[in-house]
N, C-alpha and C positions, 0 to 999 in steps of 0.2 A: 344541226339538230332539226328534225322534222316532227310534226305532231300528227298522230293517227289515232282516231277514236279516243281522244283525251289522254293518249299515252305519248310520252316524249321518247322518240327513237334516236339513238346515237350509235355511232360506230363503236364496236367492242374495244378497239385499241384506244379510242378516245376516252372510254369510260374507265380504263384501268387506272389504278392508283399510281401516281408517279413516285418513283423511289426517292427516299430522302438521302441515300448514300449512293456512291458510285460503285456498283458491283461489277464494273468492267465487262458488261454483257452477259454475266453469269445468270442474271435473273430473267433472261428471255430465251425463247425457243430458237435454236440455231436454224431450223428448217424454215420457220415462218416469220422469224424476227418479231414475235409477239411475246408479251410478258406472260410468265407462267401463272396460271390461274387455278389449275387443278392438279391433283396428285392421285395416281393410280396405285393403290396399295398392292394389288396383285402383281403388277409388273415392276413396282418400285420406280415409277417414272414420273417426272415432272412434265406437265402438259400445258400448252396454251389451249385456247378454246377450239382451235382447228384440230390439234392433235387429239383432244378428247373425243371429238366426233369421228375423225378419220381412222384413228388407230385403237381407240379404247371404248368404242361404242357398245361392245358386248361385255365389257368388264363390269362386275357387280360392285366393285369397291373403288369408284372414282369420286373423290371428295374435293370440295373447294378448299384451296390452301388457306384461305382466310379463316376457315373453321378449324381445320386440323392443326394449324400453326399455334393455336393457343396452348396446346399440350406438348409442344416440341421441347425436347431435352438436348441441350448443347453438349452431346457426348463426344463428337468427333474432334474437338479441339485437343483433348488430351491424347487421342490417338495420333494426331498430327505432331504434337510435341514429342511423343515417344519415337515416331519415325525420324524426326529431326535428330534426335540423340543417336539413333542407330546409324544414320547417314554420317554424322560427325565421327562416330567410331570407325566407320569404313575409311573415311578420309585420313584419319590419324594413322590407321593401320597401313594404308598405302604409303604415306610419308615415311613411316618407320621402316618399312621394307626397302624403300628406295635408299634411305640412309645406310641401312645395313648392307645393301648391295655395294654401295660405294666403299664402305669401310672394309668389306670383305676382300676387296682388291688388294689393299695394303697388307692384310693378314696373309693372303696367299703369297704375295711377293716376299714377305719375310720368311715364310715357310720354305720357299724355293731357295732363298739365300743360304740356308743351312748347308746345302750341298755344294756351294760354290767353290770351296777351298780345293777339293780334289777333282771336281768335274766342272771347272769354270766354263769352258767353252760350251759343253753340252747344256749346262744349266742356263747360261745366258740365252742360248737359242730357245730353250724351252720357256724361259721367262717371257721372252718377246711374244712367243706364240700364245702362251696362256693369257697374257695381258690383252692380246688381240681378241681371243675368245671371250674373255670376260667383258671386254668393251662391247662386243657384238651381243653377248647375253644381256648386258645391262640395257643396251639399246632396245632389244626386244621386250625386256621386262618393263622398261620405261613406257613403251607404247602400251603394253597391257595394263600397267598400273595407272598410267595417265587416263586411259579410257575409263577404268573403274572409278578413279577419283573424279573425273569430269562428270560421269553419270551421277555420282553421289552428290557432287557440288550443285549440279543443275537441279537435282531433286530437292536438295536442301533449300536452294534459293526459291524454287517454286512453292515449297511448303511454307517457307517464311512469308512469302507474298500472300498466300491464302490465310495464314494465321493472322497477319496484320490486318487483312481485310475483315476477318471474323471479329477482331477487336472493335473495329469501327462499326460493323453491323450490329454487334451485341450492344454497343453503347447508344447508337443513334438510329438503328434500323427498326423497322416494324416487325411484328411477329411473323408476318408473311415472309419478309426478307430473311429473318433469322432461320425460318424453316427451309427456305430455298437454299440458303448458303450452307445450312447444316447438311442438306442432301448432296450438294456439290462437294462439300468436304468429305462426305462419306465415300463418294466415288473417287475423289482425289486420293483418299487414304487407301482405298482398295488398289488403285494403280500404284501408289507408293509402296504398299506392302509387296506387290508382285515384283516391282523393281528391286526392292531391298532383298527379298527372298532370293532373287536371281544373283544379286551381288554376293550374298552370304554363301549360297550354295556353291558358287564358283570361286570362292576365296581360297587361295592356297599361297604358300610361300615356297619359293625355289631356293633351297639351301645349297650353296655352291661350295664344294670342298675340293681338296687336292687329292688326286689319286696317283699314287706312285707306282711306276712300272715294277713288276716283280723281278725284272732282270736288271735292276738298277746297278748291281755290282759288276755287270758285264757291259755297261753302256759304252765303255771305251772301245769295245770291239764290235759294236752293233750300231745299226741305224734306227733302232726302235725309238719311239717317242718316249722321252723321259717322264713327262707329266701330261696329264689330261684332266679336264674338269669333270668332277663327279657331281652331278645335279640330282638332288633328292627333293622331290615335291612333297612338302609338308602340308597336308590338308588341315585347314583351320577347323577346329571343332565347332559345329553349329550350336549356337546358344539354344537351350531348351526354354523357349518362352512359355509363360503361363497365360493362355488366352483367358481373357476376362469375359465371362458371360454370367447371366443370372436368369432365373425363371420368375416371371410375374404371373401369379394365378389369375386367370380370366374368369373361370367358372368351374363349378363342381356340381355333379349330380349323383344321386344315389341310383344304382342300377337295380331297378325294381321289377317284380314280376308283371307281365302283361296278362291279359285275359286268358290266353291259351297256354301259358307256361305252367308246367307241372313241378318244376324244380326251381330253386333259387338261381337266377342267372349267374353264369360264370364266364366272363368275357376273357378269352385266351388269345385273341388276335385283333389288331386294329390296323387301319391304314387310312391315309387321306386320299380322296379322289382329287383330280386336277382342279375342280371347281371349289374345293375347300370342304366339301361334305366328308363325313367320316363313315367308313364302313367297318362293321364289327361282327365277330362271330361269337355266339353263345354256345359254349361246349356242353353245358348241362341240358339245354333244350333243343340242340341240334339245328340251330337256325342262324341266318345271317340277316342283319338289319342295318338301317341307315340313320345317321344323325346329321342334323344341319351343322353349319359352322358355328352355331351358338349352342350346340348340344341338345337341340330339340329332337327327340326320337320320333321318327315317322311311323305310321301304322303299318306300312308295308314290310314284308319280310319274306325270306325264302326258307322252306323247311327241307332239311336233308334227311337221308335214310338212317343216318347214325351220327355219331359225335363229330362235330366240326372242330378243327384244331387251330388253324392259323389262316390268315387272309392277307393278300397283297394285291394292290391295284397296279394295273399295267395298261398302257395306252391311255385313252381319255376316260372311257366309261366301261372298262373291262376289269373284272376282278377274278382272282383264282383262290380257291379255298381247299385246304387239305381236309379230307373226310376219311376217318379210319376208325374201325373198331371191329373186333371179331374177324369175320372173313372179308370184310370190306376194306379195301386199300385203294383209295382213289384221290384224284385231284379234279375238282369241279371248276369248269370255266364258265363264268356268268357275265351278263351285262347289266348295267344299272342305268335306267332311263332318267330323263330330267324330272319325271313325276315320281321317282324313287321306286319304280317297279323293277324287281330283280328277276331276271329270266335265265334259265339254264341253257347254255349253248352246247356244251360237250362235257362228257365225263371220261377222264383218262384213268386207266388202271395202272397201278404202280407195283413193283416187285416186292416192296417192303412197306411197313408202316411209315408214314411221313407226318411230321408235325410242322416244322418250319417250311416256309415258302417265300421266295422273293424273286424279282425279275432279273434276268441276265442283262437287260438293257431297257431303254424306255418303251420298246415295242414287244419284246419277247419275254414270255413267262416260261415256256417250256416248248419243246418240239410239238407242233400241233398234232402229230401222229402218236404222241406219247412215248417216243423213243428216249431211252435213258442213256446217258454217257457220263463218264467221270472226268474230273480235272486231271489231265495227264501228268502235270508237273507237281501235283500236290501229294505229299506223303503224310497221311493222317496218322493219329496216335496208334492205330492198330488195335483198338479195343471195341467191344460191342457195348452199346449203351441201352439201358432200359428206358421206357417212357418216363419223361420228366427228369432224366439225368443229364440231358444235353439238348441244346438247340443251336441253330446256326443262322447266319445271314450272309448275303453276298453284296459287296459294294462295287458296282460296275465302274465307277469313275476311277477306282484304284486297283481294279482287278484283284480284289481282296475277298477271301473266304474267311469268315469268322466263326469259330466253334467254341462253345463253352463246355467245360467238364465240371458239373455242379459239385460233386463230392471231392474232386481234386483241387477245388478252389482255383481253377485255371481258365483263362481265355486264350485260345490258340488263334493266331492270325497267319494266313498263308497268301502269298502272292501267286496267283494261278498262272502267271506268265513266266516268272523267273524261278518259281519254286521256293523262294526265300520264305522262311517262317520265323515267327517270334511268338513269345508267350508271356502272359502276365499272370502271376499268382497273387491272390489276395483273399484273405480270410472271409471277406464279405460276400464273395461270389456264391458260396454254397447255399445261401438262402434264396437264390433267385435263378430263374430259368431263361431270362431274356438276354440275348447277346446284343451289344456288349454293355450291359448295365450291371452295376454292382448294387447289392442290397445288404442291409444289416439291421440291427435293432435301431440304428439311427439312419434310416434309408436315404439313399442318394442315387442320382444318376450321374455317371461319369463319362467324360469324353476321353477316348483312348486313342493314342497315336498309332500309325502303322507299325512302329517299332515296339509297341507294347508299353508305352509310358502313359500314366494317368495324367492328362493335361489339366483337367479341371473337373470339379464335382459340384452338383447342386442338390440341396435337400428337397425332397418331394413330400415330406411330412405325411407319410403313410407307410405302414409296414408292408413288406413283401410285394413290390410292384411286379406284375405278371406280364403286361403287354405295354409296349411303347411304340409310338408312331410320330414321325416328324413330317410336317407339311412339305410340299414340293418346293416352296420358296424358302424353307428353313426358318420361318418366323414363328411357327407354332408347334407345340408338342402335346400329344394326348397320352395319358397314362391311366391304366387300371390296376387294381390290386387284387389279391386273392385271400383276404382275411374274411372268414366266414361271418356273415351277419352284418358286415360294414363294407360291402363291396361298392366301390365308387368309381367314377370316371372324372378325371381332372383335365382341364384344358389350360395350358400355359402359353404365355408369350415368351419367346426366346430373345433376350436382350443381350446384344453383343457390344 
């Protein structure tokens, strides 16, 4: 330690609090071998002091672990326990299939013996061949099932190790250590979920049966094979798990008139920019404006020639807005600067009125020349919708097009690559226009699987939600409603 101008200067690694429990190296940065001291909320990364400067210098939400650890919730332990249970089920299923494979050999041998009296020689030859085939099959199945079982057992062992460590940290560790371990458990759980999903999706049972030759009655005069194995692969039905998530209300604001507004604001489109700001369109007052990540509305805005319908952010500071009414049918491409200045870059004319808009990928909103094209593999319902009767969205990660039919109480989902489609009918859909959200007199937001199943729902405590947006990191959600006189914007934390 040295002294400079009455200040005691020590090396950062010497000033770090020494852990009270052995976290087996999980509490330090692998790159720099230094204790984690910071947490970047935007990237969800644990950082040492070097990482914070080298990799997260431009991030707005880098906090000291010692401060954020006070509010840590030990949620990952239950997820780890649930994954251990699933891993145990996979192990049990593998053992059961192996026992069934062994027992099936005896069953097939007995089945063959039925024909022994009249066709003894042929049957004995066939039996030897079948037993050999079954042995080879079981050898192959043993390799496959042992691989699956080993993967599940290794995963279970790893999860048990982390769970045991979590018990020690929870009882004896500091808040900082609990926070660090909780983050490690979260990453471990994500990896475990991926492994388990792979195991479950690839789970099948090969049912081996006896196939009798159709010329069995003529076998005395032919050289045809008497028997052969009939393998039927039985796909194990994937369990429909109910993902647990909830919404924690962070903030709520009333959407009020500003000085130049002639009508009561009506926000029909929302989206998050990459830096956490929220862009929104006011349909009644033909404008686009920006809010901070704390829902502070900035003074800057952009005024369109007519009604603005929907908005979507693409790239880092680019947004696209559908603007249509009367003879105007356009998509406006704009940029949003760091000082919240909104500038028009280009206006694209469309062949029809457009409400919904969403990016095809992280960089592409639409052909920059305004060329229109259809999804070749998608067969749509074949009906024409009036304004407010249907909206749609596109999910690039799943190649999925989602379309709502308000008065048919239906959400349609299409895979744009395979052409496979599914639909969900629900009486609550008719009161809402935003896909894929359900609304009713007890309003909720629902997560829908690609197969059309409602996985989970959360109450948003407001009638008729009109626009919904989820942040890039999946941790926040903004919702507006369309009830005249009480129009609000709510910001939620998504807790999984």
